[in-house]
N, C-alpha and C positions, 0 to 999 in steps of 0.2 A: 213369738212369744216364748219367754224362757221358761217360766213355771206358772202353773194354774194358781191364781189367787182366788180365794173365797172368804169373804168377810162381811158380816152384817147383811146377808142376803145378796151381796153384789159379787161379780166375778169378772175376770178378764177373758173368760171363755167365749167362743163364737156362739151367739144365740140367734135364734129365729124369732120372728114376731108373727103372731096370728091375730088378724083383724076380727073383731066381733061382728062387724057388719059386712054386707056383701062387697066383694071386690069385683072388678071387671072380669069378664071372661075373655081371655086374650083371643080366642077364636072368633068372638063376636064384637071385638074392639073396633072402633072407628079408625079411619085413616089418621086423624089427628091424635088419638089416643096412643096408637102405635108409635107415631113419630116422637111424641113427648116422652114416652117410655125409653125409646132408643136414645134420645138426647139426655136423659136424666142419669142413668147409672147402668153399668154393664149387666147387672142382674135384675134390673127393674121388671123385666117380663115375668120373673118368677117370685118376686117379693110382694107379699100382701101389702107392705107399707105403700109402695108405688102403685100397685094395682087398685088400692083403695084411692089413693090421691088422684088417679087418672080419670076418675068419674068426672073431675073438672080439670080438663087438660090445661087450660090456660093458667089456673091457680098453680098446678103443678110446675108449669114452665117457669113461672115467676118465682116460685119457691126454690126451684133448682138454681136459677140465676143468682138469687140472693145468697144462697148457701155457698155456691162456687166463689162469689165475690168475697165473702166473709172468710171462708176457711182457706182458700187457695191463692188469694191475691198476693202478688209479689210485694216485697219489702215489708216495712212494719214489724209486727210481732212475728216470732218464729212460728212455724207450724206446730212444733211440739208445745209451745206455750199456748196457742190457741186451743189445741186439744186439752191441755190442762184445765183451762177455764171452763171448757164444755164438759169434762168430765166432773168437775166440781159442781157445776149447777145441776147436772144430771143426779149426782150423788145426793145433794140437798133436796131435790124435788122427788126422790125416791124412784127415778126411772132407771131400772136395772138394765133394760136393753140399751138405752143410749149410753149409759155409763160404761157398759161393756164395749161398745164400739170405740169410744173415745179412749178407754184404757189401752185397747189394742193399738190404736193409732199412735197414742203417746209412746208406748213401748217401742214401736217400729221407728218412730222418728228420734226419740231420746236415747235409744239403745239401752234402756234400763227399766226396771219395774218398781224400784223402791218407792217412788212417789205415788204410784198406783196403789201400792198396799197402804200407804199413809192416808190416802184420800178415803179408801174404802174403810179403814179402821176408824178414823176420826178426821174429817175434812177441816175442822176447826184448828187442828194443829199440824196440817199437812204441808210438806215442803221440806226439801232437802238444804235449802239455803234461803237467805232473806228475800231474794226475788221471787222464788216459788211460793214462799209463805205469803207474801204480799199479794201475789196473783190469786192464790187461793182465798185469802181473807176478803179481798175485793169482790170475787166471784160470789161468795157467800153473801156478802153485804147487799150487792146489786140483786141478787136472786130473792132474798128474804124481805128486803126493805128498800125497794128501789127509790122511793120518794125521799129517803134519808141520805143517799149518797151525796156527799158535798165535797168542798174543796179540800178538806182534810183527808178524805179517802183517796182523792186523786193525788194529792201531794205524797202520801204514803207510797204510791206507785212510782212517782218520780224520784223519791228518795232512794230507791233501790234500782234506779237506772232506766226506768221505762220512759220512752219518748211519748210525745202527744199521739203520734201515729200508732204506737203500740198500745197505748191506752185505748184509743179509738177501736182498734182491732179487738181488744179484750171485751170491750163493752158490746160490740157487735156479736162476738162469739157467744157471750153470756145470753144476750137477748134472743138470738135465734134458737138457742136450746131451751130457753124458758118456754118458748112457744112449742118447739118440737116436743118436749117432755110431756106437756099437758095433752098434746095430740096423741102421742103414744100411750100415755096412761089411761086415757078416756075412751080410746077406740080399739084397744086390743090388749095383748098380754105377751110377755117374752115366753119363749119355749127354750128350756134348757136341754142340753144334749142328753141322750139316754144314758143311764149309768152303765158303765162297763164292767 
């Protein structure tokens, strides 16, 4: 990360997340809970998010499989653009934690932070070029009014060069974070780094 960005309550800083409900005690976890935590993420055994979801190991397993297929599948939309769509949906939904995570990933992959600043400042005008602007606008439209997405919205993406596979990847990225944002917003809160 090049510089810390803070705008409208959003940041690209590394945040923690505290669950409001009980998380599993790793010392008392079942064999399947331990296994799914180890399968899910390197830091899952210390993350309230994963320790909460591990109450239902099979659901966490399915969630992790879907997430990995959506965000890391080869081909289709670039990883940076998937992170852009995820960051925009998180910004629109007001999920500071998820927006932070996707801002960091976008910066790592794109090697720049200008779009992050734009998304945090005003997602409706965000994007450094026509392609990023179209991705941002479609992500907003799908988040706010999923029933109104139509052929014209899809055509706007095609007009800036997105293939059908890339459009499908974008739809999946927005959809999984529409779900994840609601989970994060309703079950816990972001924890900002202590002021230095």
